[in-house]
N, C-alpha and C positions, 0 to 999 in steps of 0.2 A: 131906420138904423141899418147901416151896411155892416155885415159881419165877415166879409172877406171877398175874395175874387169870385166872380160868377162863372159857372161852367160855360165852356165854349159850345155854341150850338153845333149840331152835326152839319157837315158840309155835304150837300147833295152833288152827286156826280152829274156832269152835264149830259150824259147819255150812255146807252148800252155799250158803245164802242170804247168809251173811257173806262167803264167798269171792267170790261173784258181785258183791256190793255193792262190795267193795274193788276188784275188777277194773273195774267201771264208773267209779269215781272217776278212774282213770288212763287211761280210754279217751276222756275228753273232750279237746277241742282245747287248752284252756288247759294241762292237765297234759302233754299230748304235746309242747307247744311250750316247756315249762319255765316255765310261768306259775304263777299262784296260783289255788288252788281253796279254797272254803270249804264246810263242812258243819255242820249243827246238832249241837252236842255231845250233845244228848239222843238224836238218831238214831244217832250213832256208838256211844254207850253201850248203846243198846237192841239194835241190829242186830249189832254186832261185839264191843263191849266195849272199854273204854279200853286195857287192857293189850295186847290183840291189835293194836289200831289203832296204838298207840305203837311196838310191836315192828316192825310193818310199815313205818312211817315211818322208823325207825332203819335197818332193813335196806336201804331205798332211799336213805338219806342225805338225807331231806327234813326240814327243820326245820318244826315246827308251833307256832303260837301260839294261845292261847285268849283270847277276848274276847267279852263280852256273849252268852254261850251259843253261840258259834260257834268251830269249829276252823278256823284259816287255815293251809293247807298250802302251803308254798313248794316247788314241784315242780322244784327245782334245788338245788345245793349252794353257791350264791353266798352270801356273808356278808349278814346282815341288819343294817341300821343304822337306829336310831330317830332321826328328825329333830327331834322336839319332844316 
């Protein structure tokens, strides 16, 4: 008998460089103050991998948008509203 959704298994980082890179994202002032950080999508995909990156953002509760080859990370859980 299935009683609901199964928890997502933890995603393992591909290596120490990826873990260090993710740590550095959130060490910047903008992230620490709940602001917005952006990173090149190609860098994220090459260094960490999209699945690991998305899993980490979900774990932290941070929404991410993609535009023009950039990932825009909202380092807070406030709603996002498009104005135009």
